[in-house]
C-alpha positions in Angstrom: 103.6 75.1 64.3 101.3 76.1 67.2 99.5 78.5 64.9 98.9 75.7 62.4 97.6 73.4 65.2 95.2 76.1 66.4 93.9 76.4 62.8 93.5 72.6 62.7 91.6 72.8 66.0 89.2 75.5 64.8 88.5 73.7 61.5 87.8 70.4 63.2 85.7 72.1 65.9 83.6 73.8 63.3 82.5 70.3 62.1 82.3 68.6 65.5 80.2 71.0 67.5 77.0 71.1 65.4 77.1 67.4 64.8 77.6 66.6 68.4 74.8 68.9 69.5 72.3 67.4 67.2 73.4 63.8 67.9 73.1 64.2 71.7 69.7 65.8 71.3 68.4 63.0 69.0 69.8 60.4 71.4 68.0 62.1 74.3 64.7 62.3 72.4 65.0 58.7 71.3 65.8 57.4 74.8 62.9 59.4 76.4 60.3 58.5 73.9 61.4 55.3 72.2 60.2 56.8 68.9 61.6 54.6 66.2 61.2 57.5 63.7 64.2 59.0 65.3 66.4 55.9 65.0 67.3 56.5 61.3 68.4 60.1 61.9 70.3 59.0 65.0 72.1 56.4 62.9 73.0 58.9 60.2 74.4 61.4 62.8 76.5 58.7 64.5 78.0 57.8 61.1 78.7 61.4 60.2 80.3 62.0 63.7 82.6 59.0 63.6 83.6 59.9 60.0 85.2 63.0 61.4 87.7 60.7 63.1 88.3 58.4 60.1 90.4 60.9 58.1 93.8 59.3 57.9 95.3 62.6 56.5 94.2 64.5 59.6 95.4 61.7 61.9 98.8 61.9 60.1 98.8 65.7 60.7 98.2 65.2 64.4 101.0 62.7 64.6 103.3 65.2 62.9 102.3 68.0 65.3 103.2 65.6 68.2 106.4 64.4 66.6 107.6 68.0 65.9 107.9 68.7 69.6 107.0 72.3 68.8 103.6 72.4 70.5 104.8 73.9 73.8 101.7 75.5 75.2 100.3 73.1 77.8 96.7 73.7 76.9 97.4 73.0 73.2 99.5 69.9 74.2 96.6 68.5 76.2 94.1 69.0 73.3 96.6 67.4 70.9 96.9 64.3 73.1 93.1 64.0 73.5 92.5 64.3 69.8 95.2 61.8 69.0 93.5 59.3 71.3 90.1 59.8 69.8 91.4 59.5 66.2 93.4 56.3 67.2 90.2 54.7 68.6 88.2 55.4 65.5 90.6 55.5 62.5 90.4 51.7 62.0 86.5 51.8 61.8 86.4 52.8 58.2 85.5 49.4 56.7 82.8 48.7 59.2 81.4 52.1 60.2 77.9 51.8 58.6 77.4 48.2 59.9 78.6 49.0 63.4 76.4 52.0 63.8 73.4 50.1 62.4 73.9 47.2 64.9 74.5 49.6 67.8 71.3 51.4 66.9 69.3 48.1 66.7 70.8 46.8 70.0 70.0 50.1 71.8 66.4 49.8 70.6 66.1 46.3 71.8 67.3 47.2 75.3 65.1 50.2 75.4 61.9 48.4 74.4 62.6 45.1 76.2 60.1 44.1 78.8 60.4 40.7 80.6 57.5 38.3 80.0 56.2 36.7 83.3 53.0 34.6 83.3 51.7 36.4 80.2 52.5 39.9 81.5 55.2 42.3 80.1 57.1 43.7 83.1 59.6 46.5 83.1 62.9 46.3 85.1 61.5 48.1 88.1 58.6 45.5 88.3 60.9 42.5 87.9 63.3 43.8 90.5 60.4 44.4 92.9 59.7 40.7 92.7 63.3 39.8 93.5 63.2 42.1 96.5 59.9 41.0 98.0 58.5 37.8 96.5 59.0 34.6 98.7 57.7 32.1 96.2 60.9 30.4 94.7 59.3 29.5 91.4 58.0 33.0 90.8 61.4 34.5 91.7 63.1 32.1 89.2 60.7 33.1 86.5 61.3 36.8 87.2 65.1 36.4 87.1 64.9 34.4 83.9 62.6 37.0 82.4 65.1 39.7 83.1 67.8 37.6 81.2 65.7 37.0 78.1 67.1 40.2 76.5 70.5 38.5 76.3 69.3 36.0 73.8 67.9 38.8 71.6 71.2 40.7 71.4 74.1 38.3 72.0 74.9 37.5 68.4 74.7 41.2 67.5 77.0 42.1 70.4 79.6 39.5 69.3 79.5 40.9 65.8 80.3 44.3 67.3 83.1 42.8 69.4 84.7 41.2 66.3 84.5 44.4 64.3 85.9 46.5 67.1 88.8 44.1 67.4 89.5 44.3 63.7 89.6 48.1 63.9 91.9 48.0 66.9 94.3 45.7 65.1 94.5 48.1 62.2 95.7 50.7 64.8 98.4 48.4 66.1 96.7 46.9 69.2 96.1 43.3 70.1 92.3 43.9 70.6 89.8 46.6 71.3 90.0 46.2 75.0 93.7 46.9 75.1 93.3 49.9 72.8 90.4 51.4 74.8 92.4 51.3 78.0 95.6 52.7 76.4 93.7 55.5 74.6 91.9 56.5 77.9 95.0 56.8 80.0 94.8 53.5 81.8 97.7 51.1 82.0 96.3 47.6 81.5 99.0 45.8 83.3 99.0 48.2 86.3 95.2 48.2 86.4 94.9 44.4 86.6 97.6 44.3 89.2 95.6 46.7 91.3 92.4 44.7 90.8 94.2 41.5 91.6 95.2 43.0 95.0 91.6 44.1 95.5 90.4 40.6 94.8 93.0 39.1 97.2 92.1 41.5 100.1 88.4 41.1 99.7 88.2 37.3 99.2 88.1 36.2 102.8 85.8 39.0 104.1 83.4 38.4 101.2 83.4 34.7 101.6 82.5 35.1 105.3 79.8 37.6 104.5 78.4 35.5 101.7 78.1 32.4 103.9 76.2 34.3 106.5 74.0 35.9 103.8 73.3 32.5 102.2 72.2 31.0 105.5 69.8 33.9 106.0 68.4 33.9 102.5 68.1 30.0 102.5 66.1 30.1 105.7 63.9 32.8 104.2 63.2 30.9 101.0 63.0 27.4 102.6 66.0 25.9 100.8 69.5 24.7 101.8 72.4 27.2 101.6 74.0 25.1 98.9 70.8 25.3 96.9 71.0 29.1 96.6 70.8 30.4 93.0 71.0 33.8 91.3 67.2 34.4 91.8 67.6 34.1 95.6 69.3 37.5 95.6 67.7 41.0 95.3 68.8 42.1 91.9 69.5 40.7 88.4 73.3 40.3 88.9 73.9 40.2 92.7 75.6 43.6 92.4 73.6 45.2 95.3 73.0 44.5 99.0 69.8 42.4 99.5 67.2 43.8 101.9 68.2 43.1 105.5 66.4 43.6 108.8 66.3 47.3 107.8 64.0 47.9 104.9 65.5 51.2 103.6 62.7 51.5 101.1 60.3 52.4 104.0 62.4 55.5 104.7 61.6 56.8 101.3 58.1 55.5 100.7 56.6 58.9 101.0 59.6 61.0 100.0 59.8 63.4 97.1 63.1 62.2 95.6 63.5 65.3 93.5 63.2 67.5 96.5 65.7 65.4 98.5 68.2 65.6 95.7 67.8 69.3 95.4 68.1 69.8 99.1 71.2 67.7 99.4 73.1 69.6 96.7 71.9 73.0 97.9 73.3 72.1 101.3 76.8 71.9 99.8 76.4 75.1 97.8 75.4 73.6 94.5 72.3 74.7 92.7 70.6 72.0 90.5 67.2 73.7 89.7 68.3 74.3 86.1 69.5 70.7 85.7 66.2 69.3 87.1 64.2 71.5 84.8 65.7 69.9 81.7 65.7 66.3 83.0 63.3 63.4 82.4 62.9 61.5 85.6 59.8 59.4 85.7 58.9 56.1 83.9 56.9 56.2 80.7 56.1 53.8 77.9 59.0 53.2 75.4 61.5 55.1 77.5 65.0 53.8 78.3 64.7 51.9 81.6 68.1 52.8 82.9 69.6 56.1 84.2 72.3 58.4 82.9 73.5 62.0 82.7 74.3 63.7 79.4 75.7 67.1 78.5 74.0 67.8 75.2 75.7 71.1 74.6 79.0 72.2 76.2 78.6 75.8 75.1 75.4 76.5 77.0 75.8 73.7 79.6 72.7 71.9 78.5 73.0 69.0 81.0 70.2 66.5 81.6 69.5 63.4 83.7 67.4 60.5 82.5 65.9 58.3 85.3 62.8 56.2 86.1 62.3 57.1 89.7 60.1 55.4 92.3 60.1 56.3 96.0 62.7 53.7 97.2 66.3 53.6 98.3 67.6 52.4 94.9 66.2 55.4 93.0 67.2 57.8 95.8 70.8 56.7 95.5 70.5 56.8 91.7 69.3 60.4 91.7 72.1 61.5 94.0 74.5 59.6 91.7 73.4 61.0 88.4 73.3 64.6 89.7 76.8 64.0 90.9 77.7 63.7 87.3 75.6 66.7 86.4 77.2 69.1 88.9 80.7 68.0 87.8 79.7 69.0 84.2 78.0 72.2 85.3 81.0 73.6 87.2 83.8 72.9 84.7 85.4 76.2 83.8 83.6 77.8 80.8 86.8 79.4 79.7 88.5 76.1 78.9 88.6 75.1 75.2 85.8 72.9 73.9 87.8 69.7 74.0 88.8 70.2 77.6 85.3 71.1 78.8 84.6 67.6 80.1 85.5 65.7 83.3 89.2 64.6 83.6 88.1 61.0 82.9 85.0 58.9 83.1 86.3 57.4 86.3 86.7 61.0 87.7 83.0 61.8 87.3 82.0 58.3 88.5 83.9 59.0 91.7 81.8 62.1 92.4 78.6 60.3 91.5 79.5 57.3 93.7 80.6 59.4 96.6 77.2 61.2 96.6 75.0 58.1 96.1 76.5 56.6 99.3 74.4 59.1 101.2 71.2 57.0 100.7 72.6 54.7 103.4 74.1 57.4 105.6 72.5 57.7 109.0 73.3 61.4 109.4 71.9 62.3 106.0 68.7 60.3 106.7 68.3 62.3 109.9 69.2 65.8 108.7 68.1 65.8 105.0 65.3 63.1 104.9 64.3 64.2 108.4 63.7 60.8 109.8 63.3 60.7 113.6 66.6 60.6 115.6 65.5 57.7 117.7 64.6 55.7 114.6 68.0 56.3 113.1 69.9 55.5 116.3 68.3 52.1 116.3 69.7 51.2 112.9 72.9 53.2 112.9 75.3 50.3 113.2 73.3 48.2 110.8 73.4 51.0 108.2 77.2 51.3 108.5 77.5 47.5 108.0 75.1 47.5 105.1 77.1 50.2 103.3 80.3 48.4 103.8 78.8 45.1 102.6 77.3 46.9 99.6 80.7 48.1 98.6 82.1 44.6 99.1 79.4 43.1 96.9 79.9 45.7 94.2 83.7 45.2 94.2 83.3 41.5 93.6 80.7 42.0 90.9 83.0 44.5 89.2 85.7 41.9 89.1 83.3 39.6 87.2 82.6 42.3 84.6 86.2 43.5 84.0 87.7 40.0 83.8 84.9 38.7 81.6 85.1 41.6 79.2 88.8 41.4 78.8 88.6 37.7 78.0 85.6 38.3 75.6 87.7 40.7 73.5 90.7 38.4 73.6 88.7 35.5 72.2 85.0 36.2 71.3 84.8 32.7 69.8 85.1 30.8 73.1 82.2 29.5 75.1 81.2 32.8 76.7 78.1 31.5 78.4 80.3 29.1 80.4 83.0 31.7 80.9 80.5 34.1 82.4 79.4 31.6 85.1 83.0 30.6 85.7 83.7 34.2 86.7 80.4 34.6 88.7 81.3 31.5 90.7 85.0 32.5 91.1 84.4 36.1 92.3 80.8 36.2 93.6 80.5 32.6 94.9 77.1 32.3 93.3 76.0 28.9 92.0 75.3 28.7 88.3 71.8 27.6 87.5 71.7 23.9 86.6 71.4 23.0 82.9 71.3 26.6 81.8 72.9 27.4 78.5 72.0 31.0 77.7 73.9 34.2 77.0 73.2 35.7 80.4 76.2 38.0 80.1 74.5 39.8 77.2 71.7 40.9 79.5 74.2 43.5 80.9 73.7 46.5 78.7 77.3 47.9 79.4 78.9 45.0 77.4 77.0 46.2 74.3 76.5 49.9 74.6 79.3 51.0 76.9 82.2 48.8 76.0 85.3 48.7 78.2 83.6 50.9 80.8 83.2 48.9 84.0 86.7 49.4 85.3 85.7 53.1 85.7 83.3 52.1 88.4 85.9 50.2 90.4 88.5 53.0 89.9 85.7 55.5 90.6 85.1 53.9 94.0 88.8 54.1 94.8 89.0 57.8 93.8 85.7 58.5 95.7 87.2 56.9 98.8 90.3 59.0 98.6 88.3 62.2 98.0 86.1 61.4 101.0 89.2 60.7 103.2 90.6 64.1 102.3 87.2 65.8 102.8 86.8 64.4 106.3 90.2 65.6 107.2 90.3 69.1 105.6 86.9 70.4 104.2 84.5 72.2 106.5 82.7 69.8 108.9 83.9 66.8 106.8 80.3 65.8 105.7 79.0 65.3 102.2 75.9 67.4 103.0 75.1 70.5 105.1 78.7 71.5 104.4 78.9 74.7 102.2 82.7 74.4 102.1 82.4 71.1 100.3 80.9 72.7 97.2 83.7 75.3 97.0 86.4 72.7 97.5 85.0 70.4 94.8 84.4 73.1 92.3 87.8 74.7 92.7 90.0 71.7 93.3 88.3 68.9 91.3 85.7 70.1 88.8 86.9 73.4 87.4 90.0 72.1 85.6 87.8 69.7 83.4 90.1 67.5 81.4 93.0 70.0 81.5 94.9 67.3 83.3 94.8 63.5 83.3 92.7 61.8 86.0 95.5 61.0 88.4 96.9 64.5 88.2 93.4 65.9 88.8 93.1 63.6 91.9 96.5 64.7 93.1 95.5 68.3 92.8 92.5 67.7 94.9 93.9 65.4 97.6 97.7 66.1 97.5 98.5 62.5 96.5 98.1 60.2 93.5 95.7 57.2 93.6 96.0 55.2 96.8 93.6 52.2 96.6 93.9 51.4 100.3 91.4 54.0 101.3 88.7 52.1 99.4 89.7 48.8 101.2 90.4 50.0 104.7 88.0 53.0 105.1 85.1 52.3 102.8 84.9 48.6 103.3 86.4 48.5 106.8 88.9 45.7 105.9 92.2 45.6 107.9 95.3 45.2 105.7 98.0 43.2 107.4 
């Protein structure tokens, strides 16, 4: 039976590898150029790739392998479980495949090419965000915020069509909806997850409310309005998911910095070389290019790993570079001897943990002093404020993540409800942000994840929990306990966390690295500084 399964693997792999390689390359070329000539080929490849997982006969074979109980080799068992999950996610897509791929391609194109219109000018996301960070004129801030949301109206109907088709496919596979299926097939227990997130909400509610009241008083004074008149455009980003500028303007620390050099220096200081990764990446803004940031492994066999970014010399893009190359080094140092299907991170949340742990450095006073080489006396003046900012940034992000996760679950449960209202219900409930008066627009659809990375956002929240647990262990046991200028850290991460790839599930991988399974309290008590009574 094991021999038959190995033959199945080889036959399937022979079809998967060349398709995946070309698909990822075309996706990369499309995202970096915006060349619509590539869109049709990309769509064809996506259809061909998904079709590999629509074969009900193969799915039946996999279930028979599992049912037999004769696949004893643990490496084969793990590959069998992973393939079963992938087939289960896709096997119901048969009736809608062409339409789903066509809509996803169109929506991706809309997001990539979108530029907000403000007073007759087409502005990219960096430019609109700059207005929210620095403009003091309330009317212009509101216009900039509204301009950033205009993409929602262009894609909302298409996203809902995708949601309905995904749900229909999930029900064919025996699940209540696509959200439930996605969690189950990605080794997350929905009931347990929402219990964990409910505890996170309860423990952060009071500290966040106190912080938000103080912030609103400061921002209201700055903009000449009453605290109760604060609206979404009075914060510093499109969704209030980041810490607004405070008395410390972190952007000034990086105004003359070479972000590529800083990223390289940081990873070299922990024994990880990224020169090869930088050489293949595309890091600066250009016309037609995707405005977001991501890391992609285009070819697992030769470790063709690339980062897409749109960097400018500021704190946001400094953190983003550290983040994306956290993903990249995880991919790079996975054991080359693992089978193809195990040569990936243990879970999306596992690689998010590494990325998030590293991006926290952009607000770390020691890193600013030793890596960015800011004067010691300058850092000492802002040391306490930096620590507070990072804790508040984590608090803000946790509350924002609760909006996304709860909204997305409810959207898949009932896509026909009034989602525009539901969105602002959750924003007010978790972020304490006033909904704009008389606004009836699909602002939820302006968040690209809901369309192009469905059922993903819980990975950020869990990623922060895992990152906090890893960092707790590192401080106690690894070299000098720092995330930079600590060569022992690279050895530890490579050997205890990266190398095993997806040989084990995410919680076992975490346990192997920290000697305990997930403990969310590190995130709350140490990262956010909240005392649990």
